[in-house]
C-alpha positions in Angstrom: 7.3 29.4 4.3 10.6 31.1 5.3 13.4 29.5 7.3 12.2 30.8 10.6 8.7 29.4 10.2 10.0 26.1 9.0 12.2 25.8 12.1 9.3 26.8 14.3 7.0 24.3 12.7 9.4 21.4 13.0 10.0 22.4 16.7 6.3 22.4 17.4 6.0 19.0 15.6 8.7 17.5 17.7 7.0 18.6 20.9 3.7 17.2 19.6 5.2 13.8 18.9 6.7 13.8 22.4 3.2 14.1 23.7 1.4 11.7 21.2 3.9 8.9 21.0 2.2 6.3 23.2 4.4 3.3 22.8 4.3 2.6 26.5 1.3 2.5 28.9 -0.1 5.9 28.4 -3.7 6.6 29.5 -6.4 7.2 26.9 -7.3 10.9 27.0 -9.6 13.0 25.0 -8.1 15.2 22.4 -10.5 18.1 23.0 -12.0 19.6 26.2 -14.4 22.3 27.0 -11.6 24.1 28.9 -9.6 24.1 25.7 -12.4 25.7 23.8 -12.9 28.3 26.4 -9.2 29.2 26.4 -9.3 29.6 22.6 -12.3 31.9 22.9 -10.5 34.0 25.5 -7.8 34.8 23.0 -5.0 32.4 23.9 -2.4 31.8 21.3 -3.3 29.5 18.4 -1.0 26.6 19.6 -3.4 26.0 22.5 -6.5 25.6 20.4 -7.7 22.0 20.7 -8.0 19.7 17.6 -11.7 19.6 18.1 -11.9 23.4 17.8 -9.6 23.4 14.8 -11.8 20.8 13.1 -14.9 22.9 13.7 -13.2 25.8 11.9 -12.2 23.8 8.9 -13.8 24.8 5.6 -13.6 24.6 1.8 -10.3 25.9 0.3 -11.7 27.8 -2.6 -14.7 29.4 -0.7 -12.5 30.6 2.1 -9.9 32.0 -0.2 -12.6 33.9 -2.2 -13.9 35.4 1.0 -10.4 36.3 2.2 -9.6 38.0 -1.1 -12.7 40.1 -0.8 -11.6 41.2 2.7 -7.9 41.9 2.0 -8.3 45.5 3.2 -9.5 44.4 6.6 -7.1 45.4 9.5 -7.8 42.3 11.5 -8.3 38.6 10.7 -10.2 35.9 12.6 -8.4 33.2 14.6 -9.4 30.7 12.0 -7.5 32.7 9.3 -4.4 32.7 11.4 -4.7 28.9 11.6 -4.6 28.4 7.8 -3.0 25.3 6.5 -0.7 24.9 3.5 -1.9 22.4 0.9 0.3 19.7 -0.3 -0.8 17.4 -3.1 1.6 14.8 -1.9 -0.7 13.8 1.0 -3.2 12.2 -1.4 -0.7 9.5 -2.3 0.9 9.1 1.1 -1.3 6.3 2.3 -0.5 3.3 0.1 0.7 0.1 1.7 2.5 -1.3 -1.2 1.8 -4.6 -2.8 1.4 -7.2 -0.2 -0.9 -10.0 -1.0 -4.6 -9.1 -0.9 -3.8 -5.6 0.5 -5.5 -3.4 -2.0 -8.5 -2.7 0.1 -6.4 -1.5 3.0 -5.4 1.6 1.0 -8.9 3.0 1.6 -8.2 3.6 5.3 -4.9 5.3 4.9 -6.1 8.9 4.7 -8.1 8.8 7.9 -11.6 9.1 6.3 -12.0 6.2 4.0 -15.1 4.9 5.8 -16.6 8.3 6.3 -16.7 8.1 10.1 -13.3 9.0 11.3 -13.4 11.6 14.1 -12.4 15.2 13.9 -8.9 14.4 15.2 -8.2 13.0 11.8 -10.4 15.4 9.8 -8.5 18.4 11.0 -5.3 17.0 9.6 -6.5 17.6 6.0 -4.1 20.1 4.5 -6.1 23.1 3.1 -4.5 26.2 1.9 -3.6 29.1 4.1 -5.9 32.0 3.7 -3.2 34.6 4.1 -0.8 33.0 1.6 -0.1 35.2 -1.4 1.1 32.1 -3.3 -2.2 30.3 -2.7 -4.2 33.4 -3.6 -2.3 33.7 -6.9 -2.8 30.0 -7.6 -6.5 30.2 -7.1 -6.9 33.3 -9.3 -5.0 31.6 -12.1 -7.6 28.9 -12.4 -10.1 29.1 -15.2 -13.0 28.6 -12.8 -12.0 31.6 -10.6 -14.4 34.6 -10.5 -15.2 37.5 -8.3 -18.3 38.4 -10.1 -20.6 36.5 -7.7 -21.0 36.6 -4.0 -19.0 34.2 -2.0 -20.9 30.9 -1.7 -22.2 29.8 1.7 -20.1 27.5 3.8 -20.9 23.9 2.7 -22.3 21.4 5.2 -20.0 18.4 5.8 -21.5 15.6 3.7 -19.3 12.6 4.2 -22.4 10.4 4.5 -23.9 11.4 1.1 -24.6 8.4 -1.0 -23.1 7.9 -4.4 -26.4 8.6 -6.3 -26.8 11.8 -4.2 -23.5 13.2 -5.5 -23.6 15.9 -8.3 -23.5 14.4 -11.8 -20.0 15.7 -12.4 -18.7 14.1 -9.2 -20.3 10.8 -10.1 -18.6 10.8 -13.5 -15.2 11.8 -12.1 -15.6 9.2 -9.3 -16.0 6.4 -12.0 -13.0 7.8 -13.9 -10.9 7.5 -10.7 -12.1 4.0 -10.1 -11.1 3.0 -13.7 -7.6 4.5 -13.4 -7.0 2.9 -10.0 -8.4 -0.4 -11.4 -5.8 -0.3 -14.2 -3.1 0.2 -11.7 -4.2 -2.8 -9.7 -3.9 -5.2 -12.7 -0.1 -5.3 -12.9 0.2 -4.8 -9.1 -1.9 -7.9 -8.4 0.3 -9.9 -10.8 3.6 -8.7 -9.4 2.6 -9.0 -5.7 0.4 -12.1 -5.9 0.1 -14.4 -8.9 3.6 -14.3 -10.5 5.5 -15.6 -7.4 3.3 -18.6 -7.3 3.8 -19.3 -11.0 7.5 -18.9 -10.6 7.6 -21.6 -7.8 7.7 -24.3 -10.5 11.0 -22.8 -11.8 12.7 -21.0 -8.9 13.8 -21.7 -5.3 12.6 -19.5 -2.4 15.8 -17.4 -2.5 15.4 -16.8 -6.2 11.7 -15.8 -5.7 13.1 -13.3 -3.2 15.0 -11.7 -6.0 11.7 -11.2 -7.8 10.2 -9.4 -4.8 12.6 -6.5 -5.6 10.2 -5.7 -8.4 7.7 -4.3 -5.9 10.1 -1.8 -4.4 9.1 1.3 -6.5 5.7 1.5 -4.7 7.5 1.8 -1.4 10.0 4.4 -2.7 7.8 6.7 -4.8 8.3 9.4 -2.2 11.7 10.0 -3.7 10.3 11.3 -7.0 6.8 12.3 -6.1 7.7 16.1 -5.8 8.9 15.9 -9.4 5.6 14.5 -10.6 3.8 17.3 -8.8 6.0 20.1 -10.1 6.8 19.3 -13.7 4.1 19.2 -16.4 2.9 20.7 -19.7 0.4 23.5 -19.4 -1.0 22.5 -22.8 -1.8 18.9 -21.8 -2.7 19.4 -18.1 -0.9 18.9 -14.8 -1.9 15.3 -14.2 -2.6 14.1 -17.8 1.0 15.1 -18.7 2.1 12.1 -16.6 -0.9 9.7 -16.9 -1.1 9.6 -20.7 2.5 8.7 -21.5 2.8 6.4 -18.5 -0.3 4.4 -19.6 1.0 4.2 -23.1 4.4 2.8 -21.9 2.6 0.5 -19.5 0.3 -0.8 -22.3 3.1 -1.4 -24.8 5.2 -3.0 -22.0 2.4 -5.4 -21.1 1.9 -6.4 -24.7 5.6 -7.0 -25.2 5.8 -9.1 -22.0 2.6 -11.0 -22.9 4.2 -12.3 -26.1 7.2 -13.6 -24.2 5.9 -14.4 -20.7 6.1 -18.2 -20.9 9.7 -18.2 -22.2 10.7 -15.5 -19.8 9.6 -17.6 -16.8 11.4 -20.7 -18.1 14.6 -18.6 -18.8 14.3 -17.1 -15.2 15.0 -20.6 -13.8 17.7 -21.5 -16.3 21.4 -21.5 -15.4 20.7 -21.9 -11.7 18.2 -19.1 -11.7 20.5 -16.4 -12.9 17.9 -15.4 -15.5 15.5 -14.2 -12.8 17.3 -10.8 -12.7 16.2 -10.0 -16.3 12.6 -11.1 -15.5 12.6 -9.0 -12.3 13.9 -6.0 -14.2 11.0 -6.0 -16.6 8.5 -6.2 -13.8 10.4 -3.5 -11.8 9.9 -1.2 -14.8 6.2 -2.0 -15.0 5.7 -1.4 -11.2 7.7 1.8 -11.4 5.3 3.1 -14.1 2.3 2.1 -11.9 3.8 3.9 -8.9 4.4 7.0 -10.9 0.9 7.0 -12.3 -0.4 6.5 -8.8 1.2 9.8 -7.7 -0.5 11.6 -10.6 -3.9 10.0 -10.1 -3.8 10.8 -6.4 -3.1 14.4 -7.1 -5.8 14.6 -9.8 -8.4 13.2 -7.3 -8.1 16.3 -5.2 -9.4 18.5 -8.1 -11.7 16.1 -9.9 -14.0 15.8 -6.9 -15.7 18.8 -5.3 -14.4 19.7 -1.8 -17.4 18.5 0.2 -17.1 15.0 -1.4 -13.3 14.5 -1.3 -13.7 11.5 0.9 -14.9 9.7 -2.2 -11.4 9.8 -3.5 -10.3 7.2 -1.0 -13.4 5.2 -1.8 -12.5 5.2 -5.5 -9.0 4.1 -4.6 -10.3 1.3 -2.5 -12.7 0.0 -5.1 -10.4 0.4 -8.0 -7.2 -1.0 -6.6 -8.9 -3.8 -4.7 -10.9 -4.9 -7.8 -7.8 -4.8 -10.0 -5.6 -6.7 -7.6 -8.4 -9.2 -6.8 -8.9 -9.9 -10.5 -5.1 -10.3 -11.2 -4.5 -12.4 -8.1 -7.5 -14.5 -7.0 -9.4 -14.8 -10.2 -6.4 -15.1 -12.5 -4.8 -17.7 -10.3 -7.9 -19.9 -10.3 -8.5 -19.7 -14.1 -4.8 -20.2 -14.8 -4.9 -23.5 -12.9 -5.3 -26.5 -15.3 -7.1 -28.6 -12.6 -9.7 -25.8 -12.0 -10.3 -25.5 -15.8 -10.6 -29.3 -16.2 -13.0 -29.6 -13.4 -15.4 -26.8 -14.2 -15.0 -26.0 -17.9 -13.7 -29.0 -19.9 -14.7 -32.5 -20.8 -11.3 -33.3 -22.3 -8.5 -32.5 -19.8 -5.6 -30.2 -20.7 -2.4 -29.2 -19.1 -3.2 -25.5 -19.5 -5.7 -23.3 -17.7 -8.4 -21.1 -19.2 -6.0 -18.1 -18.9 -2.3 -17.8 -19.4 0.0 -15.1 -18.1 0.9 -14.1 -21.6 -2.7 -13.8 -22.8 -3.7 -11.9 -19.7 -0.9 -9.4 -20.0 -1.7 -8.9 -23.7 -5.4 -8.3 -23.2 -4.8 -5.7 -20.5 -2.0 -4.1 -22.5 -4.5 -3.3 -25.2 -7.1 -2.2 -22.6 -4.5 0.3 -21.3 -4.0 1.8 -24.8 -7.8 2.1 -25.4 -8.4 3.8 -22.1 -5.5 6.2 -22.7 -6.8 7.3 -26.0 -10.2 7.9 -24.5 -8.7 9.9 -21.7 -6.7 12.0 -24.1 -9.6 13.0 -26.3 -12.7 12.8 -24.1 -11.6 14.1 -20.7 -10.5 17.7 -20.3 -8.4 18.7 -17.3 -8.8 22.1 -15.8 -5.8 24.3 -16.6 -3.8 25.8 -13.8 -0.5 27.7 -13.4 0.0 26.3 -9.9 3.5 25.0 -9.2 5.0 23.2 -6.3 8.6 23.9 -5.4 10.7 20.7 -5.7 13.5 22.0 -3.5 11.1 23.2 -0.8 9.5 19.8 -0.5 12.8 18.0 -0.3 14.1 20.5 2.4 10.9 19.9 4.4 11.5 16.1 4.2 15.1 16.6 5.4 14.0 18.7 8.3 11.5 16.1 9.4 14.1 13.4 9.2 16.3 15.3 11.6 13.6 15.1 14.3 14.7 12.7 17.0 11.2 11.2 17.6 10.7 10.8 13.8 14.0 8.8 13.7 12.7 6.5 16.4 9.4 6.0 14.6 11.3 5.2 11.4 13.4 2.6 13.2 10.3 0.9 14.6 8.7 0.9 11.1 11.7 -0.7 9.6 12.0 -3.6 12.1 8.4 -4.2 13.3 7.2 -6.1 10.3 10.2 -8.4 10.0 8.7 -10.8 12.6 5.9 -12.0 10.3 7.5 -11.7 6.9 8.2 -15.4 6.8 4.4 -15.9 7.2 3.5 -13.3 4.6 6.0 -14.3 2.0 6.5 -18.0 2.4 3.5 -19.7 4.0 1.4 -19.9 0.9 4.4 -21.0 -1.2 5.1 -23.7 1.3 1.5 -24.9 1.2 1.8 -25.2 -2.6 5.1 -27.0 -2.2 3.5 -29.6 0.1 0.6 -30.3 -2.3 -2.1 -27.6 -1.6 -3.7 -27.0 -5.0 -3.5 -23.6 -6.7 -7.3 -23.4 -7.1 -7.8 -24.2 -3.4 -5.4 -21.3 -2.5 -7.4 -19.0 -4.9 -10.6 -20.0 -3.1 -9.0 -19.3 0.3 -8.1 -15.8 -0.8 -11.6 -15.3 -2.3 -13.2 -16.3 1.0 -10.8 -14.0 2.9 -11.6 -11.0 0.7 -14.9 -9.9 2.3 -13.5 -10.3 5.7 -10.6 -7.9 4.8 -13.1 -5.2 3.7 -15.3 -5.5 6.8 -12.3 -5.6 9.2 -11.0 -2.4 7.7 -14.2 -0.6 8.5 -14.2 -1.7 12.2 -10.5 -1.1 12.6 -11.2 2.5 11.6 -13.9 2.7 14.3 -11.5 1.3 17.0 -8.8 3.7 16.0 -11.3 6.5 16.6 -12.5 5.3 20.0 -9.1 4.4 21.4 -5.5 5.6 21.0 -4.3 4.3 17.6 -0.9 3.2 18.8 -2.5 1.0 21.5 -4.6 -0.7 18.8 -1.4 -1.1 16.7 0.5 -2.7 19.6 -2.3 -5.3 20.3 -2.6 -6.1 16.6 1.2 -6.5 16.4 1.1 -9.2 19.1 -1.9 -10.8 17.3 0.1 -10.8 14.0 3.0 -12.6 15.7 0.5 -15.2 17.0 -0.9 -15.5 13.5 2.5 -16.3 12.2 2.9 -19.1 14.7 -0.6 -20.5 13.8 0.3 -20.4 10.1 3.5 -22.4 10.8 1.5 -25.0 12.8 -1.0 -25.2 9.9 1.9 -26.0 7.5 3.4 -28.5 9.9 0.1 -30.4 10.2 -0.3 -30.8 6.4 -2.0 -34.2 6.0 0.0 -36.9 4.2 -3.2 -38.3 2.5 -4.1 -35.1 0.9 -6.2 -32.0 1.7 -9.5 -32.8 3.5 -12.4 -30.5 4.4 -11.3 -30.0 8.0 -7.7 -29.0 7.0 -9.0 -26.7 4.3 -11.2 -24.9 6.9 -8.1 -24.6 9.2 -6.1 -22.9 6.3 -9.0 -20.5 5.7 -9.3 -19.7 9.5 -5.5 -19.1 9.6 -5.7 -16.8 6.6 -8.6 -14.8 8.0 -6.9 -14.3 11.4 -3.7 -13.1 9.7 -5.7 -10.7 7.5 -7.5 -9.4 10.6 -4.3 -8.5 12.5 -2.6 -7.1 9.4 -5.5 -4.8 8.5 -5.9 -3.5 12.0 -2.2 -2.8 12.2 -2.3 -0.8 9.0 -5.4 1.3 9.8 -4.2 2.0 13.3 -0.8 3.2 12.2 -2.3 5.3 9.5 -4.5 7.0 12.1 -1.5 7.5 14.3 0.4 9.2 11.4 -2.5 11.5 10.9 -2.6 12.4 14.6 1.1 13.4 14.9 1.5 15.1 11.5 1.8 18.9 11.7 -1.0 20.5 9.7 1.4 23.0 8.1 3.6 20.4 6.4 1.3 17.5 7.1 1.4 16.2 3.5 5.1 15.7 3.7 4.9 14.1 7.1 2.2 11.7 6.0 3.9 10.7 2.8 7.3 10.2 4.5 5.9 8.0 7.4 3.7 6.0 5.0 6.6 5.4 2.7 8.8 4.1 5.6 6.0 1.9 6.8 5.6 0.4 3.3 9.3 -0.1 3.0 9.4 -1.9 6.3 7.0 -4.5 4.8 8.9 -4.8 1.5 12.6 -4.8 2.0 12.8 -7.8 4.4 11.2 -10.3 2.0 14.3 -10.6 -0.1 16.4 -11.6 2.9 13.7 -13.7 4.5 13.3 -15.9 1.4 17.1 -16.2 1.1 17.3 -17.4 4.8 14.7 -20.1 4.1 17.0 -21.6 1.5 20.1 -21.1 3.7 18.6 -22.9 6.7 17.0 -25.7 4.6 18.7 -29.1 4.2 17.5 -31.5 1.5 19.2 -34.5 -0.1 18.4 -36.3 -3.3 18.4 -40.1 -2.6 19.2 -42.2 -5.7 16.7 -45.0 -6.7 17.5 -48.5 -5.8 16.3 -49.7 -9.2 16.2 -47.9 -12.5 12.5 -46.7 -13.0 11.0 -47.2 -16.4 9.6 -43.7 -16.9 12.8 -41.6 -16.5 12.5 -38.1 -17.9 16.3 -37.4 -17.6 19.5 -39.1 -16.8 19.4 -41.6 -13.9 20.5 -40.3 -10.5 23.3 -42.5 -9.1 24.7 -40.3 -6.3 23.1 -38.2 -3.6 23.3 -34.4 -3.8 21.6 -31.3 -2.4 18.2 -30.6 -3.8 17.3 -27.4 -2.0 17.3 -25.4 -5.2 14.2 -25.9 -7.3 16.2 -26.8 -10.4 18.1 -29.5 -8.5 14.8 -30.8 -7.0 13.3 -31.2 -10.5 16.5 -32.9 -11.7 16.3 -35.3 -8.8 12.7 -36.3 -9.4 13.0 -36.6 -13.2 16.1 -38.8 -12.7 14.1 -41.2 -10.5 15.4 -40.0 -7.2 13.6 -38.8 -4.1 14.2 -35.3 -2.6 14.1 -35.7 1.2 13.9 -32.6 3.4 15.8 -33.2 6.6 15.6 -29.6 7.8 13.0 -27.1 6.7 14.4 -23.5 6.8 10.8 -22.0 6.8 10.2 -23.1 10.4 13.6 -21.9 11.6 13.3 -18.6 9.9 9.8 -17.9 11.1 10.8 -18.5 14.8 14.1 -16.6 14.5 12.7 -13.5 12.9 9.8 -13.3 15.3 12.0 -13.5 18.3 14.5 -11.0 16.9 11.8 -8.5 16.2 10.3 -8.7 19.7 13.8 -8.2 21.3 14.6 -5.3 18.9 11.3 -3.5 19.7 11.8 -4.1 23.4 15.2 -2.4 23.2 13.7 0.5 21.2 10.9 0.9 23.8 13.4 1.2 26.6 15.3 3.8 24.6 12.1 5.8 24.0 11.0 5.5 27.6 14.4 7.0 28.7 14.1 9.8 26.2 10.6 10.7 27.4 11.8 10.9 31.0 
């Protein structure tokens, strides 16, 4: 794409967003009309062809290219050829949400066709190659599977509803391979985003746990190096295997190393007033960085592993694999790591350790990584290609998108919208554990919540098809703020005499409602991204917007957890009499016990840590109110700009 076409594309994109940005009460309108189709048939310029017409002209990349190569001598081309779309492998990995608790399944909806029933407004956004592009023609002809000996194959029938066992044998095998690779990614992600923060609560305060949340940042920032992964590889090994093989080796050895030192590393993280948490966080940051980089390569490989009519199964593989991996590392591991759960169900003689430990779990999956990597290296052959993506070109496209005024407004909204419920997402479960809610009960709550998350995602996709996605997002946003208030009320009502059945059901209901609003928000905003993304550089658009959306849910957690400690006031009250079972020196004077280490010193010294002001409640209310005010201000600015 030359400079003129790039400027023209970005200009058209800005005008499209002006029309599609429905942050205020815009009426719901159809995206395609018979009049639009008639105008297209009368020869109007391509910009006026409706999305419905564009979707009906969409076809397989390879088959159209073969046909166009055979007709290169033709003096005229059809309107559909003039509407060719550049491919960009970045769009495959643009839809991740990051590593929020229990969020693996939501990734399946991010590309607009995870449930196989999204309408053509989203289907037409898939970025296939331009038929008149010499670069794409050269890339196709360089593939080993390319041939002009046979007649061009017939146009395939759209088969998004084909069952798994109706897929070609090769597609079924490749689908299972993708599920396995995504599953392996989900193992460390489920630990970093789910289980480990709960295990650290014994050693760290909320603010110190906030430092550990920095380990999940690479998943929200992978856009910065994804063009490098797409453009640099060894032709001898293969475009995707050049990255997947070494990354999985490093991940496997890293998990084995951490597995042998996990228990000591967690204790050291809480030593010296929690200063050791930075070293612990750095190790997990490195592991998550490897997973995020592998995710880029696997997403790109999915586009070539599956045949074009069945590409929708790539998102299904992503959903099944990531969700299963995160579910195993979060819910299942958290339950089996609990000593109470193990003593109740598996042991006759009680023990202070669970069936699983973090070190043993990491070591097991470290070896599993190495075994799968060896099998992938020797048993799976990747199709060779000379196709190269320009790194500088992609970065220039990203910069051009960032200069668009409406994109800047959307980015601001993404960065502030999720702040209002970060106290709920990051602190509520930790606060329940702090008050006495058992680890196994929490794991059971997440287990019950899991099928609801899957089902809600499906229906959210349907709603985003039938109604303007941004309207769905706005309603879900309000609901998520309400969910944060209900979660706070649930924590405030924690019974003094222990968890009873009625309270346990209240916690489950609160979790399900929070999951419902969170999932609907994610699916709706993903559909909105697909609607406004320009088809010519849509991959870059989608990746950029999804990355900013993920970052908006990641970066506030560090500050939110810090605020909880800042607003909290707790004092250690010395005992009136020296207790007989002291575990440390006797407490003789009051002191602040907000920090977890000070709290343990107080209790072990016979004192009582009394919370006089809980920073969780203050932070939850403050961030919710601030977010609403900020969004209202941004809405007024957008309304003025539209006028």
